[in-house]
N, C-alpha and C positions, 0 to 999 in steps of 0.2 A: 427547778423551775425558775428560780430567780435569774439564772444565767440566760435563759430564753427570753425573759422579759427585758433584761438589760440589752440584749442584742436587738430586740424589736424596738425598744426606745432609742437605741443608738442609730438604728436605720432611719427612724422617723426624724430624729433631731438632726442627723447628718444630712439627710436629703433636704430638709427645710433650710439648713444652713447653706447648702449649695444653691438653693433657689434665691436666697437673698443676696448672694454675691453676684456682682456683674461679670459677664463674660462666661467662658467655659473653663471649668476646672477639670483637668485630666487625671484626677485622683481616682484610683480604682475603688470599686464598691466595698471591698473588704476594709480598706483604709477609711472610707467614709463612715462605715458602721463603727469602727474602732474610735475614730475621732468624735463621732456623735455620742458614743457612750462616755468617753472622757469629758466631753463638753457638758453632758447632762450631769455628771458627778460634780464637776467644778462649778457649774451653774447652781446646783443645789447648795454647795458650800457657800458660794457667794450670796445666795438668797438668805441662807441662815445667818450669815455675818451681817447682812443689811436688815435682818428682822422681817423679811417679807416671804419667808418660805411657806408658812401656814396662814392662809387668810380665809375668810368666809367665801364659799363658792369655789370657782375655778381659780387656780393660782396663776393668773396670766403673767404677772411680773416674773415669777420663777421660770415659767416656760420661755419667756423672752430672753431671760438671762442665759438659759441653757442653749438656745439657738444662737445667741450672740457669741458666747464663748466658743461654740463649735465652729461658727463662721470665721472667727479669728484664727482658730487652729487650722482650718482647711485653707484659708488664705496663706498661712505660713507654710503649709505643706505643698501647695501648688507649684512653687518654683522648682521643687525637686523632681516633679513629674512632667513639667512642661516640655522638656527636651527629649523625653523618652518616647519610643514607639511602642505600640501594643503588639 
């Protein structure tokens, strides 16, 4: 069941990351989910390092870090897919 939740979180984080980036990113959905999951894991690690992973209420800083890391990863992956056709 943890794998399903990781994929759902990857989808949400990946799609939010694509929304904050300007322009169109021709990255396929499967890669968006994968990058979102990796971004969520790295964002959690960064939040732990900064000491903001567990706060009272909703962990907004942790979620912003997750989406930010995923946005950087999607921006890095976009040039590989910009010249390809579907």
